[in-house]
C-alpha positions as CSV (number, residue, x, y, z in Angstrom):
1,M,0.1,0.0,-0.1
2,Q,2.7,2.3,0.7
3,N,4.1,2.0,-3.0
4,Y,0.8,3.1,-4.3
5,N,0.7,6.2,-2.3
6,L,4.4,7.2,-3.4
7,K,3.3,6.7,-7.1
8,F,0.4,8.8,-6.6
9,K,2.6,11.6,-5.1
10,I,4.8,11.6,-7.9
11,K,1.9,11.9,-10.4
12,E,0.7,15.0,-8.5
13,S,4.2,16.6,-8.4
14,G,4.3,16.4,-12.2
15,Q,1.0,17.9,-12.5
16,A,2.3,20.9,-10.5
17,L,5.4,21.2,-12.9
18,I,3.1,21.2,-15.8
19,T,0.7,23.9,-14.4
20,L,3.7,25.9,-13.3
21,L,5.2,25.7,-17.0
22,F,2.0,26.6,-18.3
23,F,1.6,29.8,-16.2
24,V,5.2,30.9,-16.9
25,L,4.5,30.5,-20.7
26,I,1.4,32.8,-20.2
27,S,3.3,35.1,-18.3
28,L,6.2,35.4,-20.9
29,T,3.7,35.8,-23.7
30,I,1.9,38.6,-22.1
31,T,5.4,40.3,-21.2
32,S,6.6,39.8,-24.6
33,G,3.5,41.4,-26.1
34,A,3.8,44.4,-23.7
35,I,7.5,44.9,-24.7
36,I,6.7,45.0,-28.3
37,I,3.9,47.6,-27.8
38,I,6.2,49.8,-26.0
39,I,9.0,49.6,-28.6
40,I,6.4,50.2,-31.4
41,N,5.2,53.3,-29.5
42,S,8.7,54.5,-28.8
43,L,9.5,54.4,-32.4
44,S,6.2,56.3,-33.4
45,V,7.1,59.0,-31.0
46,S,10.5,59.5,-32.2
47,K,9.3,59.7,-35.8
48,S,6.6,62.4,-34.8
49,Q,9.4,64.4,-33.1
50,E,11.5,64.3,-36.3
51,G,8.6,65.5,-38.3
52,T,7.9,68.3,-35.7
53,L,11.4,69.3,-35.8
54,A,11.4,69.6,-39.5
55,Y,8.5,71.9,-39.1
56,Y,10.0,74.2,-37.0
57,I,13.3,74.2,-39.1
58,A,11.1,75.2,-42.0
59,E,9.5,77.9,-39.9
60,S,12.9,79.1,-39.1
61,G,13.9,79.5,-42.5
62,V,11.0,81.5,-43.3
63,E,11.6,83.9,-40.4
64,N,15.2,84.1,-41.6
65,A,13.9,85.0,-45.1
66,M,11.8,87.8,-43.7
67,L,14.6,89.3,-41.7
68,R,16.9,89.2,-44.8
69,L,14.4,90.8,-46.9
70,L,14.0,93.7,-44.8
71,R,17.9,94.0,-44.9
72,D,18.3,93.4,-48.5
73,P,15.3,93.7,-50.8
74,N,17.2,91.7,-53.4
75,Y,17.5,88.6,-51.2
76,A,16.8,85.3,-53.2
77,G,17.4,82.6,-50.8
78,E,20.0,80.2,-49.3
79,T,20.7,76.9,-47.9
80,L,21.3,76.5,-44.0
81,I,22.5,73.8,-41.9
82,I,21.0,73.8,-38.4
83,G,22.4,71.0,-36.5
84,E,21.8,67.8,-38.4
85,S,18.8,69.3,-40.3
86,T,18.8,71.5,-43.4
87,V,16.5,74.4,-44.7
88,I,16.3,75.5,-48.3
89,I,15.0,79.0,-48.6
90,T,13.7,80.3,-51.9
91,V,12.2,83.9,-52.4
92,T,10.6,84.7,-55.5
93,G,8.4,87.6,-57.0
94,S,8.6,91.4,-56.6
95,N,5.4,92.7,-54.9
96,P,4.0,90.4,-53.3
97,K,7.1,88.3,-52.5
98,T,6.8,84.6,-51.8
99,A,9.0,82.9,-49.5
100,V,9.3,79.2,-49.4
101,A,11.3,77.2,-46.7
102,V,11.9,73.3,-47.1
103,G,13.0,71.9,-43.7
104,Q,14.4,68.6,-43.6
105,N,15.3,66.3,-40.6
106,G,16.4,62.8,-41.5
107,N,13.5,61.3,-43.9
108,F,11.2,64.1,-42.9
109,K,10.5,67.2,-45.1
110,R,8.2,70.0,-44.1
111,T,7.6,73.1,-46.4
112,I,6.2,76.5,-45.3
113,Q,5.3,79.4,-47.6
114,V,4.8,83.0,-46.9
115,D,3.4,85.9,-48.9
116,M,4.6,89.3,-48.2
117,N,3.8,92.7,-49.6
118,Y,6.0,95.5,-49.4
119,N,4.8,99.0,-48.8
120,N,6.6,102.1,-47.2
121,G,9.6,100.1,-45.8
122,Y,7.3,97.6,-44.0
123,Y,6.3,93.8,-45.3
124,T,2.9,92.8,-44.3
125,I,2.2,89.0,-44.3
126,S,-0.6,88.2,-46.2
127,N,-0.5,84.4,-46.2
128,W,1.5,81.9,-44.0
129,K,0.9,78.2,-44.6
130,E,2.3,74.8,-44.8
131,I,2.3,73.3,-48.2
């Protein structure tokens, strides 16, 4: 009779091990899924920040163009390097003048256009938009 009880206890401890392995497997699956979601969200936020930085660089380029036009009405544009980013500024027209700045940060490009009218030493902005 004692041998039978011993075999019965061995079977029970095996079932506990299988149950433990099952719960460990489920825990690993849930943890891996959570880590993958965190990584994907982190990459999305990083890309969003790069696009926003490209926008601000383009805005800086347009503001630079407006300042340069006040100092030199014949200013036609330039290329500026800001950190690891680039902005290409182009000014066209006589009155109104149109300044277009293309800001690039990594693979992201954002473009801003400003239309300005010159009158008695002052520029009046008639349009400011992202294109």
